[in-house]
Rosetta silent file (secondary structure, phi, psi, omega in degrees, C-alpha in Angstrom):
SEQUENCE: MIHILSINPVAFHIGSIPVRWYGILIALGIVLAFIVVQREMVKRGMHPDFLTDLLVWAVPISIISARIYYVIFSWDYYKDNPGQIIQIWEGGIAIHGALIGAFITTYIYTKRRGISFWKTVDIAAPGLLIGQIIGRWGNFMNQEAHGGPVSEHFLNTTIIPDWIMNQMTINGVTYHPTFLYESMWNLFGLIILLLLRRVSLKRGEMFLFYLTWYSFGRYFIEGMRTDSLMGGALRTAQVVSVLTIIIAVIFFVIRRYVRKVNETYQDN
SCORE:     score description
SCORE:     0.000 S_00000001
   1 L     0.000  132.393  175.276  -59.371   -7.065   -6.067 S_00000001
   2 L   -85.514  124.152 -176.984  -62.666   -5.127   -6.231 S_00000001
   3 L   -87.908  132.279  176.599  -62.124   -1.813   -7.922 S_00000001
   4 L  -129.554  169.358 -179.626  -63.888    1.204   -6.601 S_00000001
   5 L   -58.521  148.590  175.624  -63.708    4.910   -7.466 S_00000001
   6 L   -69.452  151.628  174.467  -60.569    6.740   -6.364 S_00000001
   7 L   -67.838  133.473  176.962  -60.819    8.999   -3.314 S_00000001
   8 L   -80.759  131.389 -176.332  -61.237   12.566   -4.280 S_00000001
   9 L   -69.378  -15.019 -177.399  -58.347   14.650   -3.034 S_00000001
  10 E   -94.320  120.485 -177.238  -60.721   17.568   -2.487 S_00000001
  11 E   -79.282  -43.539 -178.275  -62.588   17.129    0.908 S_00000001
  12 E  -168.116  175.589  175.748  -64.992   20.049    0.388 S_00000001
  13 E  -121.669  145.351  169.987  -65.347   23.567   -0.932 S_00000001
  14 E  -109.985   93.637 -169.118  -65.710   26.783    0.845 S_00000001
  15 L    74.367 -125.767  178.065  -67.397   28.778   -1.851 S_00000001
  16 L   -98.110    4.375 -177.331  -65.341   28.255   -4.944 S_00000001
  17 E   -92.197  123.364  178.773  -62.237   27.419   -2.815 S_00000001
  18 E   -80.540  137.795  175.984  -61.324   23.707   -2.602 S_00000001
  19 E  -112.051  111.314 -170.847  -60.164   22.393    0.684 S_00000001
  20 E   -86.402  148.728  175.259  -57.927   19.368    0.148 S_00000001
  21 H   -61.739  -28.813  178.649  -57.405   16.327    2.205 S_00000001
  22 H   -52.238  -58.503 -177.234  -53.628   16.962    1.848 S_00000001
  23 H   -61.416  -40.666 -173.215  -53.881   20.160    3.889 S_00000001
  24 H   -69.450  -36.976 -179.348  -56.367   18.811    6.365 S_00000001
  25 H   -76.942  -30.971  177.543  -54.089   15.761    7.194 S_00000001
  26 H   -67.686  -49.371  173.918  -50.974   17.874    7.444 S_00000001
  27 H   -56.037  -40.846  176.014  -52.899   20.164    9.881 S_00000001
  28 H   -63.901  -40.960  179.110  -54.174   17.166   11.809 S_00000001
  29 H   -68.425  -33.820  176.276  -50.715   15.762   12.244 S_00000001
  30 H   -68.315  -45.273 -176.033  -49.419   19.151   13.527 S_00000001
  31 H   -59.869  -53.314 -176.519  -52.409   19.392   16.086 S_00000001
  32 H   -60.205  -40.360  176.553  -51.966   15.847   17.361 S_00000001
  33 H   -62.045  -44.657  177.157  -48.206   16.320   17.640 S_00000001
  34 H   -53.756  -45.532 -177.234  -48.751   19.517   19.510 S_00000001
  35 H   -58.775  -50.947 -173.226  -51.010   17.794   22.045 S_00000001
  36 H   -66.575  -46.542 -176.029  -48.609   14.943   22.773 S_00000001
  37 H   -68.602  -42.274  179.184  -45.496   17.248   22.907 S_00000001
  38 H   -56.814  -46.605 -179.622  -47.171   19.898   24.991 S_00000001
  39 H   -61.819  -40.005 -176.394  -48.266   17.515   27.710 S_00000001
  40 H   -73.609  -37.611  175.854  -44.768   16.049   27.849 S_00000001
  41 H   -65.903  -42.157  176.005  -43.015   19.451   28.045 S_00000001
  42 H   -60.367  -37.993 -178.484  -45.222   20.629   30.843 S_00000001
  43 H   -68.182  -31.066  179.852  -44.552   17.323   32.629 S_00000001
  44 L   -86.441    8.634  168.167  -40.682   18.016   32.161 S_00000001
  45 L    88.916   17.061  177.065  -41.064   21.437   33.840 S_00000001
  46 L   -86.262  153.037 -178.532  -41.200   23.631   30.723 S_00000001
  47 L   -67.584  134.560 -175.069  -43.457   26.673   30.573 S_00000001
  48 L   -56.475  -25.543 -178.040  -46.934   25.820   29.115 S_00000001
  49 L   -90.197   -8.673 -172.938  -46.581   28.607   26.484 S_00000001
  50 H   -62.920  -47.734 -179.194  -43.125   27.687   25.270 S_00000001
  51 H   -60.799  -41.990  178.311  -44.232   25.185   22.547 S_00000001
  52 H   -61.806  -40.653 -177.627  -47.003   27.500   21.265 S_00000001
  53 H   -65.474  -42.512 -179.995  -44.461   30.378   21.058 S_00000001
  54 H   -70.948  -37.471 -179.429  -41.998   28.157   19.170 S_00000001
  55 H   -65.845  -33.289  175.991  -44.539   26.799   16.799 S_00000001
  56 H   -56.318  -27.827  173.954  -45.609   30.237   15.733 S_00000001
  57 H   -94.492  -46.548 -164.243  -42.190   30.544   14.096 S_00000001
  58 H   -65.786  -45.230 -178.456  -41.401   26.871   13.397 S_00000001
  59 H   -55.919  -59.416  176.611  -44.622   25.836   11.492 S_00000001
  60 H   -60.328  -43.644  179.582  -44.577   28.490    8.835 S_00000001
  61 H   -60.894  -42.296  172.231  -40.794   28.361    8.410 S_00000001
  62 H   -58.324  -40.622  178.657  -40.943   24.609    8.034 S_00000001
  63 H   -67.104  -45.771 -178.505  -43.685   24.731    5.411 S_00000001
  64 H   -65.153  -42.786  179.338  -41.771   27.399    3.471 S_00000001
  65 H   -68.258  -32.998 -177.312  -38.367   25.527    3.784 S_00000001
  66 H   -68.655  -40.546  177.128  -40.130   22.257    2.780 S_00000001
  67 H   -71.236  -43.040  175.763  -41.406   23.984   -0.406 S_00000001
  68 H   -55.345  -45.770  175.998  -38.227   25.645   -1.166 S_00000001
  69 H   -54.216  -49.096 -179.090  -36.377   22.378   -0.826 S_00000001
  70 H   -63.520  -44.924  179.614  -38.802   20.753   -3.192 S_00000001
  71 H   -64.990  -35.405  178.495  -38.732   23.500   -5.769 S_00000001
  72 H   -55.425  -55.134 -174.992  -34.875   23.583   -5.789 S_00000001
  73 L   -82.330    5.858  171.221  -34.696   19.952   -6.670 S_00000001
  74 L  -127.398   31.133 -176.046  -37.531   20.228   -9.234 S_00000001
  75 H   -63.214  -31.037  179.693  -36.266   23.369  -10.860 S_00000001
  76 H   -60.899  -28.025  174.318  -36.287   21.989  -14.386 S_00000001
  77 H   -85.050  -50.522 -172.668  -40.129   21.961  -14.032 S_00000001
  78 H   -69.157  -26.476 -179.627  -40.620   25.153  -11.977 S_00000001
  79 L   -66.036  -23.234  178.044  -38.393   27.360  -14.043 S_00000001
  80 L   -97.903   -6.232 -174.459  -40.891   26.944  -16.851 S_00000001
  81 L  -137.041   57.113 -171.834  -43.918   27.131  -14.477 S_00000001
  82 H   -65.334  -27.856 -177.302  -42.969   29.843  -12.034 S_00000001
  83 H   -67.440  -17.275  177.444  -46.613   30.600  -11.244 S_00000001
  84 H   -88.920   -1.708 -177.803  -46.956   27.173   -9.627 S_00000001
  85 L   -58.115  -40.902 -177.595  -44.209   27.661   -7.182 S_00000001
  86 L   -85.953   -1.338 -172.798  -46.621   28.986   -4.475 S_00000001
  87 L   -86.429   64.846 -178.425  -49.360   26.423   -5.202 S_00000001
  88 H   -65.607  -22.720 -177.307  -48.419   24.321   -2.197 S_00000001
  89 H   -68.183  -18.462  178.842  -51.971   23.071   -1.770 S_00000001
  90 H   -87.546    8.512 -171.549  -51.406   20.827   -4.885 S_00000001
  91 L    96.584  178.835  175.402  -48.645   18.951   -3.062 S_00000001
  92 L    95.160   52.033  173.051  -44.997   19.144   -3.456 S_00000001
  93 L  -125.645  156.246 -178.531  -43.305   19.656   -0.121 S_00000001
  94 L  -115.827  126.197  179.807  -40.230   17.717    1.081 S_00000001
  95 H   -57.414  -41.454  179.993  -40.112   16.331    4.645 S_00000001
  96 H   -60.323  -43.304  177.535  -36.296   16.809    4.701 S_00000001
  97 H   -61.141  -43.609  179.541  -36.797   20.557    3.909 S_00000001
  98 H   -63.055  -39.281  178.311  -39.363   20.862    6.655 S_00000001
  99 H   -65.467  -45.637 -179.207  -37.039   19.197    9.221 S_00000001
 100 H   -58.679  -45.410  175.404  -34.143   21.406    8.288 S_00000001
 101 H   -55.915  -46.559 -174.287  -36.385   24.484    8.726 S_00000001
 102 H   -67.683  -41.927 -179.409  -37.723   23.185   12.046 S_00000001
 103 H   -70.477  -40.297  177.965  -34.336   22.337   13.521 S_00000001
 104 H   -60.147  -44.776 -178.670  -32.673   25.591   12.551 S_00000001
 105 H   -62.505  -46.442 -171.994  -35.775   27.503   14.033 S_00000001
 106 H   -73.966  -30.900  174.692  -35.733   25.531   17.180 S_00000001
 107 H   -63.343  -47.143  179.631  -31.942   25.878   17.719 S_00000001
 108 H   -60.620  -40.722 -171.825  -32.167   29.651   17.317 S_00000001
 109 H   -70.025  -44.009 -175.853  -35.303   29.959   19.420 S_00000001
 110 H   -72.717  -30.512  175.508  -33.994   27.853   22.350 S_00000001
 111 H   -70.813  -34.772  174.118  -30.638   29.703   22.427 S_00000001
 112 H   -66.656  -32.614  176.622  -32.364   32.961   22.526 S_00000001
 113 H   -89.970   -5.757  176.741  -34.629   31.735   25.415 S_00000001
 114 L    72.955   29.715  176.519  -31.742   30.108   27.336 S_00000001
 115 L  -111.537  146.329 -178.137  -33.483   26.606   27.119 S_00000001
 116 L   -58.834  118.888  176.788  -31.716   23.402   26.323 S_00000001
 117 H   -62.323  -47.368 -175.623  -31.974   22.649   22.588 S_00000001
 118 H   -66.794  -30.825  174.109  -31.358   18.918   23.242 S_00000001
 119 H   -66.159  -42.602 -173.986  -34.051   18.783   25.915 S_00000001
 120 H   -68.633  -45.296 -177.531  -36.571   20.403   23.587 S_00000001
 121 H   -70.046  -30.705  177.368  -35.815   18.162   20.607 S_00000001
 122 H   -56.763  -52.413 -178.948  -35.764   15.055   22.768 S_00000001
 123 H   -63.698  -35.766 -175.309  -39.345   15.834   23.934 S_00000001
 124 H   -81.205  -18.792  179.646  -40.449   16.783   20.438 S_00000001
 125 H   -46.571  -56.627  175.520  -39.191   13.606   18.736 S_00000001
 126 H   -54.025  -41.499  175.409  -42.375   11.489   19.147 S_00000001
 127 H   -55.009  -41.270 -178.390  -44.346   14.514   17.888 S_00000001
 128 H   -60.251  -43.261 -178.514  -42.245   14.673   14.720 S_00000001
 129 H   -65.668  -39.366  177.961  -43.038   11.074   14.070 S_00000001
 130 H   -57.176  -48.419  177.944  -46.809   11.605   14.729 S_00000001
 131 H   -61.067  -37.373 -179.566  -46.802   14.455   12.122 S_00000001
 132 H   -74.354  -40.182  179.514  -45.039   12.275    9.638 S_00000001
 133 H   -56.882  -46.935 -177.463  -47.271    9.238   10.242 S_00000001
 134 H   -74.899  -48.794 -176.060  -50.371   11.286    9.530 S_00000001
 135 H   -56.921  -30.787  176.338  -48.947   13.595    6.928 S_00000001
 136 H   -64.464  -22.448  174.450  -47.984   10.716    4.604 S_00000001
 137 H   -71.029  -19.333  171.620  -51.649    9.993    4.182 S_00000001
 138 H   -66.759  -31.885  172.955  -52.014   13.283    2.478 S_00000001
 139 H   -64.967  -36.265  174.509  -49.793   11.756   -0.272 S_00000001
 140 H   -59.082  -45.884  179.940  -52.258    8.925   -0.455 S_00000001
 141 H   -60.971  -38.519 -176.185  -55.111   11.289   -1.009 S_00000001
 142 H   -81.971   -4.988 -175.036  -53.097   13.049   -3.857 S_00000001
 143 L    56.290   53.494  179.970  -52.074    9.584   -5.334 S_00000001
 144 L  -134.978  175.825  178.547  -48.411   10.626   -4.987 S_00000001
 145 L    59.551   36.915 -179.125  -45.234    9.461   -3.338 S_00000001
 146 L  -100.336  173.600 -179.887  -45.792    5.920   -4.624 S_00000001
 147 E  -102.283 -164.165 -177.168  -43.439    3.297   -5.813 S_00000001
 148 L   -75.376  176.218 -179.635  -43.176    1.439   -9.044 S_00000001
 149 E   -56.745  143.020  179.840  -45.826   -0.882  -10.502 S_00000001
 150 L   -90.039  157.739  179.016  -46.727   -3.931   -8.410 S_00000001
 151 L   -84.671  167.054  177.896  -46.723   -7.449   -9.788 S_00000001
 152 H   -67.101  -34.022  178.791  -49.868   -9.646  -10.170 S_00000001
 153 H   -67.799  -35.712  172.983  -48.462  -11.887   -7.509 S_00000001
 154 H   -59.431  -48.703  178.661  -48.283   -8.955   -5.077 S_00000001
 155 H   -49.537  -46.959 -175.502  -51.877   -8.124   -5.792 S_00000001
 156 H   -76.563  -20.070 -177.844  -52.973  -11.603   -5.133 S_00000001
 157 H  -111.781  -15.272 -174.904  -51.018  -12.076   -1.868 S_00000001
 158 L   -60.116  143.810  174.615  -50.983   -8.658   -0.279 S_00000001
 159 L   -96.849   -0.919  178.542  -52.677   -8.012    3.072 S_00000001
 160 L   -63.373  130.296 -179.198  -52.944   -4.311    2.256 S_00000001
 161 L   -55.916  147.028  176.320  -56.688   -3.375    2.117 S_00000001
 162 H   -52.032  -39.108 -172.413  -58.293   -3.056   -1.260 S_00000001
 163 H   -65.675  -29.183  176.803  -59.271    0.637   -0.690 S_00000001
 164 H   -74.109  -49.957 -179.787  -55.575    1.487   -0.375 S_00000001
 165 H   -63.723  -35.386 -179.657  -54.511   -0.449   -3.420 S_00000001
 166 H   -69.131  -34.755  176.972  -57.387    0.982   -5.486 S_00000001
 167 H   -69.878  -24.018  176.662  -56.241    4.549   -4.653 S_00000001
 168 L   -91.343   21.041  173.456  -52.704    3.553   -5.825 S_00000001
 169 E  -101.599  110.960 -177.610  -54.238    2.415   -9.157 S_00000001
 170 E  -120.915  119.211 -177.717  -53.577    5.290  -11.553 S_00000001
 171 L    56.854   36.247  173.600  -54.557    5.151  -15.213 S_00000001
 172 L    87.106   -1.806 -179.318  -55.048    1.372  -14.887 S_00000001
 173 E  -110.897  136.759  179.462  -51.618    0.667  -13.276 S_00000001
 174 E   -99.878  126.131 -171.260  -51.318   -0.290   -9.580 S_00000001
 175 E  -114.595  160.607  168.907  -48.213    1.070   -7.736 S_00000001
 176 L   -58.516  131.398  175.151  -46.519    0.281   -4.503 S_00000001
 177 L   -84.728   72.827 -171.560  -47.947    2.356   -1.610 S_00000001
 178 H   -66.919  -23.244  179.466  -44.630    3.569   -0.435 S_00000001
 179 H   -65.745  -29.057 -177.600  -46.420    6.329    1.544 S_00000001
 180 H   -75.861  -44.056  179.514  -47.954    3.471    3.604 S_00000001
 181 H   -57.052  -43.501 -176.119  -44.554    1.727    4.115 S_00000001
 182 H   -72.496  -42.156  175.507  -43.053    4.969    5.471 S_00000001
 183 H   -58.096  -41.320  177.370  -46.106    5.706    7.641 S_00000001
 184 H   -71.064  -35.938 -179.620  -45.912    2.270    9.193 S_00000001
 185 H   -70.100  -31.771  173.312  -42.210    2.413    9.740 S_00000001
 186 H   -71.499  -30.812  178.729  -42.599    5.730   11.571 S_00000001
 187 H   -63.774  -41.224 -179.871  -45.461    4.196   13.623 S_00000001
 188 H   -67.120  -37.635  173.634  -43.056    1.440   14.787 S_00000001
 189 H   -59.195  -40.306 -178.536  -40.427    4.179   15.561 S_00000001
 190 H   -67.397  -41.095  178.112  -42.983    6.075   17.528 S_00000001
 191 H   -57.876  -46.264 -179.439  -43.764    2.961   19.664 S_00000001
 192 H   -61.616  -45.415 -179.997  -40.004    2.379   20.373 S_00000001
 193 H   -54.399  -50.185 -174.789  -39.599    6.077   21.211 S_00000001
 194 H   -62.430  -32.366  177.153  -42.511    6.006   23.755 S_00000001
 195 H   -76.009  -31.882 -179.381  -40.855    2.940   25.400 S_00000001
 196 H   -74.260  -18.720  177.955  -37.449    4.587   25.453 S_00000001
 197 L   -69.213   -9.410  175.999  -38.844    7.574   27.319 S_00000001
 198 L   -91.641   -3.418 -176.690  -39.048    5.178   30.361 S_00000001
 199 L  -108.510  149.560 -172.845  -35.333    4.469   30.123 S_00000001
 200 L   -81.618   66.955  170.953  -32.653    6.830   31.462 S_00000001
 201 L   -72.417  150.783  176.899  -31.179    7.845   28.098 S_00000001
 202 E   -62.152  148.477  177.986  -28.703   10.571   27.941 S_00000001
 203 L   -56.754  126.463 -175.463  -30.121   13.980   26.906 S_00000001
 204 L    99.126  -14.024 -178.277  -30.259   14.216   23.126 S_00000001
 205 H   -81.941  -17.341  168.854  -30.375   10.495   22.534 S_00000001
 206 H   -67.099  -44.802 -178.367  -34.123   10.304   21.913 S_00000001
 207 H   -67.752  -45.079 -179.184  -33.710   12.848   19.137 S_00000001
 208 H   -67.043  -31.025  170.655  -30.664   11.158   17.699 S_00000001
 209 H   -64.916  -44.368 -178.628  -32.547    7.859   17.714 S_00000001
 210 H   -58.353  -53.954 -177.471  -35.402    9.519   15.819 S_00000001
 211 H   -53.952  -45.524 -177.190  -32.993   10.907   13.228 S_00000001
 212 H   -66.843  -48.472  179.692  -31.338    7.466   12.774 S_00000001
 213 H   -58.913  -53.808 -174.415  -34.636    5.449   12.682 S_00000001
 214 H   -63.883  -36.867 -173.371  -36.387    7.739   10.247 S_00000001
 215 H   -78.096  -34.644  179.250  -33.348    8.113    7.882 S_00000001
 216 H   -62.709  -52.584 -179.695  -32.619    4.348    7.884 S_00000001
 217 H   -69.395  -32.608 -178.403  -36.175    3.525    6.732 S_00000001
 218 H   -66.555  -38.054 -179.880  -36.457    6.535    4.402 S_00000001
 219 H   -54.875  -49.402 -177.421  -33.262    5.413    2.588 S_00000001
 220 H   -72.581  -39.742  178.698  -34.744    2.059    1.562 S_00000001
 221 H   -73.106  -31.230  174.950  -38.228    3.216    0.892 S_00000001
 222 H   -57.838  -37.954 -179.876  -36.981    6.126   -1.209 S_00000001
 223 L   -62.002  -17.219  177.958  -35.300    3.611   -3.456 S_00000001
 224 L   -86.512  -16.762 -166.903  -38.726    2.251   -4.385 S_00000001
 225 E   -84.761  156.004  179.125  -40.295    5.538   -5.277 S_00000001
 226 L  -106.833    1.241 -177.810  -40.670    6.773   -8.935 S_00000001
 227 L  -120.510   31.250 -174.009  -41.011   10.526   -7.991 S_00000001
 228 L   -66.792  142.753  168.967  -37.747   11.007   -6.064 S_00000001
 229 L   -70.704  136.348 -172.505  -36.135   14.429   -6.085 S_00000001
 230 E  -121.855  140.628  174.306  -32.854   14.126   -7.800 S_00000001
 231 E  -114.369   87.033 -171.935  -29.428   15.772   -7.388 S_00000001
 232 L    72.961 -116.298 -172.426  -27.672   14.765  -10.612 S_00000001
 233 L  -106.616    5.543 -179.536  -27.818   10.965  -10.759 S_00000001
 234 E  -108.561  148.149  177.209  -28.464   10.573   -6.984 S_00000001
 235 E   -81.387  118.763 -174.655  -31.728   10.569   -5.082 S_00000001
 236 H   -57.914  -36.591 -177.615  -31.485   13.583   -2.739 S_00000001
 237 H   -68.163  -32.248 -179.904  -33.490   11.866    0.031 S_00000001
 238 H   -76.386  -36.138 -178.869  -31.141    8.991    0.164 S_00000001
 239 H   -64.528  -50.861  179.416  -28.044   11.178    0.183 S_00000001
 240 H   -57.881  -45.101  179.867  -29.601   13.300    3.062 S_00000001
 241 H   -59.490  -45.687  179.554  -30.620   10.079    4.887 S_00000001
 242 H   -66.856  -44.865  175.120  -27.091    8.656    4.834 S_00000001
 243 H   -57.843  -38.384 -178.303  -25.535   11.984    5.897 S_00000001
 244 H   -68.434  -40.208  179.505  -28.092   12.274    8.705 S_00000001
 245 H   -62.502  -43.247 -177.834  -27.279    8.791   10.090 S_00000001
 246 H   -63.371  -51.162  177.478  -23.565    9.579    9.946 S_00000001
 247 H   -56.296  -46.786 -174.597  -24.130   12.965   11.842 S_00000001
 248 H   -64.651  -40.792  179.763  -26.440   11.376   14.412 S_00000001
 249 H   -63.496  -44.157 -179.688  -23.869    8.610   15.163 S_00000001
 250 H   -54.251  -51.191 -178.227  -21.058   11.167   15.421 S_00000001
 251 H   -68.999  -31.019  172.627  -23.062   13.294   17.891 S_00000001
 252 H   -59.207  -50.495 -178.094  -24.030   10.218   19.841 S_00000001
 253 H   -65.970  -43.907 -175.086  -20.387    9.147   20.373 S_00000001
 254 H   -63.400  -44.794 -176.354  -19.237   12.641   21.150 S_00000001
 255 H   -71.489  -36.199 -177.399  -22.033   13.368   23.665 S_00000001
 256 H   -84.784  -38.814 -170.915  -21.849    9.983   25.394 S_00000001
 257 H  -112.294  -17.896  178.330  -18.213    9.154   25.339 S_00000001
 258 H   -96.992  -63.063  179.715  -16.307   12.400   24.734 S_00000001
 259 L   -83.688   -9.716 -178.645  -18.214   15.131   26.578 S_00000001
 260 L    42.407   61.339  179.894  -19.836   12.501   28.811 S_00000001
 261 L   -63.266  129.768 -176.462  -23.153   14.257   29.172 S_00000001
 262 L   -89.943  -32.555  179.399  -24.674   13.533   32.508 S_00000001
 263 L   -64.094  138.224  175.270  -28.170   14.808   32.007 S_00000001
 264 E  -111.168  171.613 -177.279  -30.783   12.249   31.058 S_00000001
 265 L   -60.049  -33.020 -177.187  -34.168   12.508   29.360 S_00000001
 266 L   -71.119  -14.195 -172.139  -35.878   12.119   32.756 S_00000001
 267 L   -73.891  137.714  173.077  -34.063   15.180   34.243 S_00000001
 268 L   -88.798    0.000    0.000  -36.148   18.402   34.363 S_00000001
């Protein structure tokens, strides 16, 4: 492997203020997700301003809830460094926290507007994956969310580009790029979801597939990471992933076989 300098997590400065790649990539993920979801919502007969109005609430609430989630499960550190709690630009947000905030916001907002929650989250599911695919590269720029050290055999046989592995080399030790594993897993999930949009799935099943797919991959990838948020002796992301899969399966069974929902994804 040819070693090169690590990528600077700061993209540029505005005066004395650093603008980090982490924030740029998060913002890029949100913008691209918005474009894809907006087009699909209009195609499905929803008002063009609906998504914009929803995101005015959902984006800041999701970011705040992602940070709160992270701080809660890292409290041993933040209780001694309270001034760093708001320093979100340094990294330290949890996707599960963001999703919880987004889902609660969407549920309340759709109920108040008299719009189907299930229709909304079905359409939004591919956008969520797009945001996660791109957002994980912010972790790459910050040299975080990596796994344990890789073996010499791994370095000699991997097809992962050198520039990625070089960035995952910290203080002379090269780590598994688990951010990349999760990003690629989500990319495969996105492809499947885009194919499923052509099938007459029952309303809600696109979203439930997203929850199951993401949680299944996250459970195993989380087991490789060295920076997991912990709840006692358990990795919180793994616990949440298992619970999410169970809940998604329960909702799938209830909606398809008990309530026998007739609306499909294709219905306006």
